[in-house]
N, C-alpha and C positions, 0 to 999 in steps of 0.2 A: 363152254357154251353157256349163254345167259340163261338164268332160271326163267321159266315160262310162268307168267302170272295169269290166272284164270280170267277169261273174258267175261265171266259171270260174277266176278268178285263183288261188284256193286249191286247185284240183283237182289231185290227184296224177296224175302221168303213169302210163298203164297199163304193166304189165310188157312188155318187148320180146318180140315174137313171134319164133320161130325163122324165119328166112327173111324174105320180104317179106310185109307185112301185107296181107290181102285186103280190109280195110275201112279207111276213114279217116273219123274224126269231127272236124269243124272248127267253130269258132265264126265266124260271119259277123257283120259289124258295119255294117249299113246306117245311114246318117246319120239317116234318119227311118223310123219305123214309125207309121203313122197309120190309125186306124179311122174309117170314114165311114158315116153312115146317112142315106139320103134320106127326106124327108117325102113322103108319098103325094101331097099336093096340089102339091108342087114337084118331083116326080120328073123331069119333062122338062127343066126348067131346070138341075137338079142334074147330070143326065147330060151335057148340052151343056157346062156350065162345066167339069166334070171332064175330059171328052174334049178340050176345047181346051187346058186347062192341062197335062195329062199327055201329050197327043198319042197317046192310045190309045182304041180303041173299047171299050165295056163288054163284058167277057167274059160268056159264058153262066154261069148259076149253077153253082157247084162247079168252076169252071175259073179259070185266070188268063191274063192277057195281059201281054206283055213289050215294053218299049220301051228306049230308051237310058237305062241306069241307073235304071230304074223297073219295078216289077212291080205290077200291079193284080189283086187277088184278089177274086173274087165269093164271099161266104160265105152268101148268102141274098138274098131279094128286097130290093133297095135297100141291102144291107149289104156293105161293101167294106173291104178292107185294102190299104194302099199301103206297099210297101217301096221305099225310094229312097236314092240316094246324095246327094241334095240336102238339105243342112241347112236347118232352118227351114221345111220344106215345110208343116207344119201351119198356120202363120200365113198362108202364101200361099193354101192351100186354104180357110181360113176366109173370106178376103177374096173369093174368086171364087164360093164356094158360097153365101155369104150366108144368107138365111132358108130356102133350099130343103133344108137338111139340117144334120146335126151333124158336127163334126170333133173327134176325140179323139186327142191326141198320146200314143202309147204307147212312144216311143223309149227312155225310161229304165225302162219297166215290162216289157219283153219281151226275151228272148234268142233269137237265131236260130242254129240249128245245122244243119250239113249232114252227112249220112251217105251215103257213097258206096262202092261196091264190089259185086262180084258177089253177095255174101250179104246186102246191105242189106235187101232185101224179107223174107228169111227171119228176120233179126234183129228187124225191126219186127213181124213177125207173131207173135212171142213175147209181145208186150205190147199189140198193137192188135187188137181184135176185129172187123175188117172184112177183106174179101177184097181184099188189095192187088193181086192179079193182075188184078183187074177195074178197077183204077184206072190209066188211061192217063197217059202223060206229058202235062203241061199241066193235070192235074186237081188239085183242092184239096178238103180236107174239114176239119171240126173234129170231134175225137173224143177219146178217152182213150188214153193209153199207160200201162199199169199204172194208177196212180191220178193221173197227171198230165194236166191238160187240155193239148191240143196242137192247133195248126193245122198240117196236113200238106200239103206241096206235093210233087208228083212232077215233078221237073225232067227226068229221063230214066229209062230202064228200071232203071238201077242207082244213081240219085241222088235222094235225098229231102232236103227242107228241113223242119225242125221248129221251130215257134215256141212257146216256153214262157213262162209267167209267170216273170219274173226270179228271184223268190224260190225257185222250184223247179228252176231250170236246172241247178245243180250236182248235185242228186240225180238229175235226169233223165239228165244226162250220165254219171253213175256207173252208172246202170242200163244205158244203151246200151253202155258199155265192158264191163260184166260180161256182157251178152247177146252181145256181139261177140267176147269172148275166145276161144271155141273156134275161131273162124275166123281169128283174128289181126287185131288192130285197132290202129291208130296214131292218136294225137291230134295234130291240126294246130292251129295258132293263127293 
């Protein structure tokens, strides 16, 4: 498998905030990002195969479940996203899911960012038109941030993960750095 180069490799570091930065923006690099879709007629077999392979129960719609080095995100009825530290997960899932659904490897097509800090919700609210205060930890949604499509996971009260199309990741990161500048933001790698 080809080595993945960061979509943010050319991103300029933000100016240093005076004192300690209240926010941290980091790029995360799961080994696999896989989208799954269950076929209606094979939904039960799909769920069983997925549960056995990942060791996780299916999360409720708009929530995610976590296991050892794997996150299973429910994006809609029978539509899931898997973030994993296991390389070649898509091929493994294709074998076990078989004809009960589809498997699409998005590992080289998406970039995962983490925004954490006391002002993370306020910064995101500047570009996301949903009430983030009503989004509890463990929840996930697909929405827009400014003009970028984003899958948003709330890991904790002050920690969000944002999954962007790779081709928009640098621009989205620049937007987050600009929006976070008044609070003090640092870029982690």
